[in-house]
N, C-alpha and C positions, 0 to 999 in steps of 0.2 A: 504494500500500500504506500510505503514511503516513496517508491519510485514514481508512481503517477502524480503524487502530490508535489514532489520535487519538480517534475516536468511542468506541471500546471503553474507552479510559482515562477519557474524560469521563463515560461511563455508570457506570463503576466508582466514580469520585469522587462522582458524584451519589448513587449507591446508598449509599455509605459515609456521606455527609452526612445522608441521610434516616434511616439507621440510628441515627446519633448523636442526631438530633432526636427520633426515636421513643423511644430509651432515656431521654433527658432528660425527655420528656413523661411517660413511665411512672413514672420516679422521682419527679417532682414530684407526680403524682397520688397515689402511695402516701404521700407526705409530707403531703398535704392531708387524707387520710382515715385516719390510723392509729387502731387500736383502743386505747383507754386501758386497758380491762379485758377479761376473757374470762369473766365470770360466766355459768354455764349457765342458760338460760331467763330471764335477767334482762336488763334494759336496760343496755347498756354505753355510756358516753359516747364519742362520736367527735368528732374535730375536723372541723367542717363548713366549707364555704366561708364567707367572712366575712359573707355576707348572711343566713345562717341557722345555728342550732345544732340538733342533733338527737341521737337515741339509736339505737343499733343493737340488734337483738335477735339473740342468738347461740343457735343450737340445736345440741345434741349429737346425733350419730347413735345409733340404737338398736343392739342387738347384730347386727342384719341390715344395718346401714348406711343405714337409712331415717331421714328426719327427720320428726318429729311436733311439732305445736304445739298449745298450748291456745288455742283461738280463741273470742273473745267476739262474739256476735251478739245484739243486743237485750237486753243484760244477762245473757245465759245463756251458759254455756261448753260447748264440745264439743271433743274431741280430734280433730285431723285429720292426715292424712298429707300432707306437702308434696310436690306432684307437678308438676314443671316440664313434664312431658309431657302434662298435662291442660290443655286449652284454657280450661276454666272451673272455678270452684269447683263441686264436685258434692257434694250432700248425700244421704246415705241417707235413705230415707223416715222411719226412726226418729229420726235426728238432726234432720231438718226438723220433725217433730212436737214434739220436745223443745224446739226453738228457737221454737216458735210459728208456724212457716212451714207452712201447711196449704193447698196448692193443691187445687182441686176436681178430681174425676176427669176432667172435660172439659178441664182444662188440660194433661193429659199427651198432647200432640200433637206435640212436637218429636222428630223421628226422629234417633236417635244410633246410631252404630256403636261398640260397645265390644268389649273383648277377649272378652266373653261373647256377642257377637252384637248384632243390632239391637234397640233398645228405644225406647219412647216415654217421654220425660221432660217435666217441667213447667219452663218457663222462669220464673225469678223474679229480682227485683232485691233484694239485701240492702242496706238503708239504710246500715249501717255495720258493718265488720268490724274488730276490734281483735286484734292479736297483740302481747303485751307492751305497750309504749307506742306502737306504730305503728297508725295508723287509716287506713282507706280508706273512702270514701263511694261509695254507689251502685254496688255491685259486682254485675255479672251472675253468675247462678248457675243451676244446674239441680237439681231434686229428682228423684231416680231412683226408679223403682218399687220396692216391697219385694222384698228378696232378690237384687237385681242386684249390689250392692256390699257388702263387709264393713265398710268404713269410709268416712267422708267424705274428700274430697280438697280441699286448699287449692291450687287451680290458678292458671293464668296470669292469669285475670281479676282476681285480687287482686295477684299478684306484679308485673304490669305497672304497677300504680299506685304501686309503691314507687320510691324514688330509685335503688334498685339492690339486687342480692343476689349473693352469691358464696360459693363454698366455699373456705375457707382453713384450713390446718392440720386438715383433716378436719371442720371445723365449718361449718354454714350460717349466714351472716350476712345478716340482712335490714336494709336501711337505709331510713330514712324519706325 
């Protein structure tokens, strides 16, 4: 009986030690990346690891709790819904036209399943996307057929290129 008890106590001590290490790691990470300011829609300085400095972009939710960003593509701006559930940046046909992204009708051959059913979209690569002072290069995106979406989506093909993103105190924070 002493053996099982000794093993249980050993496992408890190990779990306790791992918990303390995890707590210290989390505390040190939050100390490495604190926000210095919380200016809405503006770049806010963050303390970055010693090898690089950067700025975070903080987005306030709208009255429905959604986050929207003014996104710049090829020097033109479009308002997009930030959607972590969207695999890719998805442009409405109208926003794509306004940005100068005009795929040919024959390019609409990518089959996608959306909440509105199956559609044929055009695969494109956006050379650069800027949100605040954060830029991402060569971002895969799709152009949706007219009438499929009400607004463009800033999806994971952009967000994955960031250093990180999180919701804190109800605000969405994008980190370079």
